[in-house]
C-alpha positions in Angstrom: 5.5 -4.5 -7.2 3.6 -1.2 -7.5 2.0 0.8 -4.7 -0.1 3.9 -4.3 0.5 5.6 -1.0 -1.9 8.1 0.4 -1.4 10.2 3.5 -4.7 10.0 5.4 -6.5 11.4 8.4 -8.5 8.2 8.4 -9.2 5.2 6.2 -11.2 2.0 6.3 -12.1 -1.1 4.3 -15.5 -2.7 4.4 -16.3 -6.3 3.1 -19.9 -7.5 3.0 -21.0 -4.8 5.3 -18.3 -5.4 7.9 -15.3 -3.2 8.6 -12.3 -5.4 8.2 -9.6 -2.7 8.7 -9.6 0.9 9.8 -7.0 3.5 10.9 -6.7 7.0 12.0 -3.8 9.3 10.8 -1.2 7.4 8.8 -0.9 5.8 5.3 -3.3 3.9 3.1 -1.2 1.6 0.8 -2.8 0.1 -2.3 -0.4 -2.7 -3.4 -0.3 -4.7 -6.6 2.1 -7.6 -7.3 3.6 -9.2 -10.5 4.9 -12.7 -10.9 8.5 -11.6 -10.8 8.3 -10.0 -7.3 10.7 -11.4 -4.8 11.3 -11.1 -1.1 13.9 -8.4 -1.8 11.2 -6.3 -3.6 8.9 -6.6 -0.5 11.7 -5.6 1.8 12.7 -2.6 -0.2 9.2 -1.3 -0.6 8.4 -1.8 3.1 11.4 0.2 4.1 10.6 2.9 1.6 7.0 3.2 2.9 7.9 3.2 6.6 10.7 5.7 6.1 9.1 8.0 3.5 9.2 11.5 4.9 5.8 12.9 3.9 4.4 14.1 7.3 5.0 17.6 8.5 7.5 18.4 11.2 7.0 21.2 13.7 8.0 23.8 11.1 5.4 22.5 8.6 7.9 20.8 6.3 7.4 17.3 5.1 10.3 15.8 7.1 8.7 13.0 9.2 7.9 9.4 8.4 5.0 7.2 9.6 7.6 5.8 12.1 8.4 9.3 13.4 4.7 10.2 13.8 3.6 6.8 15.2 1.0 6.8 12.4 -0.9 3.7 11.3 -0.9 1.7 8.1 -3.8 0.2 6.2 -2.7 -2.1 3.3 -5.1 -3.2 0.5 -4.3 -5.5 -2.3 -5.2 -4.1 -5.7 -4.2 -6.1 -8.8 -5.6 -3.3 -11.1 -2.5 -1.2 -10.4 -0.9 -3.3 -13.1 -3.5 -2.6 -15.8 -2.3 -2.3 -19.3 -4.2 0.3 -21.2 -2.3 0.9 -24.4 -4.6 -1.0 -26.7 -8.4 -0.7 -26.8 -10.6 0.4 -24.0 -10.7 -2.7 -21.8 -7.6 -2.9 -19.5 -5.6 -6.1 -19.5 -4.3 -7.5 -16.2 -1.9 -10.1 -17.7 1.1 -8.5 -15.8 -0.6 -8.9 -12.4 0.5 -12.0 -10.4 -2.0 -14.8 -10.4 -4.1 -14.9 -7.2 -2.4 -18.0 -5.7 1.0 -16.2 -5.9 -0.3 -12.7 -5.2 -1.9 -13.8 -1.9 1.4 -15.1 -0.7 3.2 -11.9 -1.7 0.5 -9.8 0.0 0.7 -11.8 3.3 4.5 -11.6 3.2 4.4 -7.9 2.5 2.1 -7.2 5.4 4.4 -9.2 7.7 7.4 -7.2 6.4 5.5 -3.9 7.0 4.7 -4.9 10.6 8.4 -5.8 11.2 9.6 -2.5 9.8 6.9 -0.5 11.6 7.3 -2.4 14.8 3.6 -2.9 15.4 0.5 -4.3 13.8 -1.1 -2.9 10.7 -4.6 -3.0 9.4 -5.5 -4.6 6.1 -8.1 -5.4 3.6 -9.2 -8.9 2.6 -7.4 -10.4 -0.3 -9.6 -11.1 -3.3 -12.8 -9.7 -1.7 -15.0 -7.0 -3.1 -13.9 -4.2 -0.9 -15.2 -0.7 -0.3 -12.3 1.6 0.7 -13.0 4.9 2.3 -10.4 7.6 3.1 -9.9 11.2 4.1 -6.8 12.1 2.2 -4.5 14.5 4.1 -3.0 17.2 1.9 -3.7 15.6 -0.4 -0.5 13.6 -0.6 -0.4 10.7 -3.0 2.8 8.9 -4.0 3.2 6.1 -6.6 6.2 3.8 -6.3 7.2 0.7 -8.4 10.1 -1.7 -7.6 10.9 -1.8 -11.3 12.0 1.9 -11.0 14.3 1.5 -8.0 18.0 2.0 -7.9 20.1 -0.2 -5.7 
């Protein structure tokens, strides 16, 4: 599982002209899944995201998490995070989980994030053509992959 996390002042997702998810200050999470992803990967990533200290404290130091700031989360599925670009100019997506598996992982990941955050989150629409807008705050952008974790 690979994610791109962006600290935002606001973010939204539009599908077919309709806003399907929107947040104020918090985190936009782009999430891509591989066939090998397990529940333990989702749990680990969710805890990392909700506890990641990338918001400023009173002294202006990045020392607070989205939990501490009561920030919001917007999660969007993005299989292109697993693009292979070593050969040629057309990315290959063979590493990305197939849609029928990825949608289950995506839904489970959203549920895990809501559990760890203690409230509802906003999300995109799996498999849809989405327009994602954001106002990056900082900018702060973090990339994490469960393949690189230490236990």
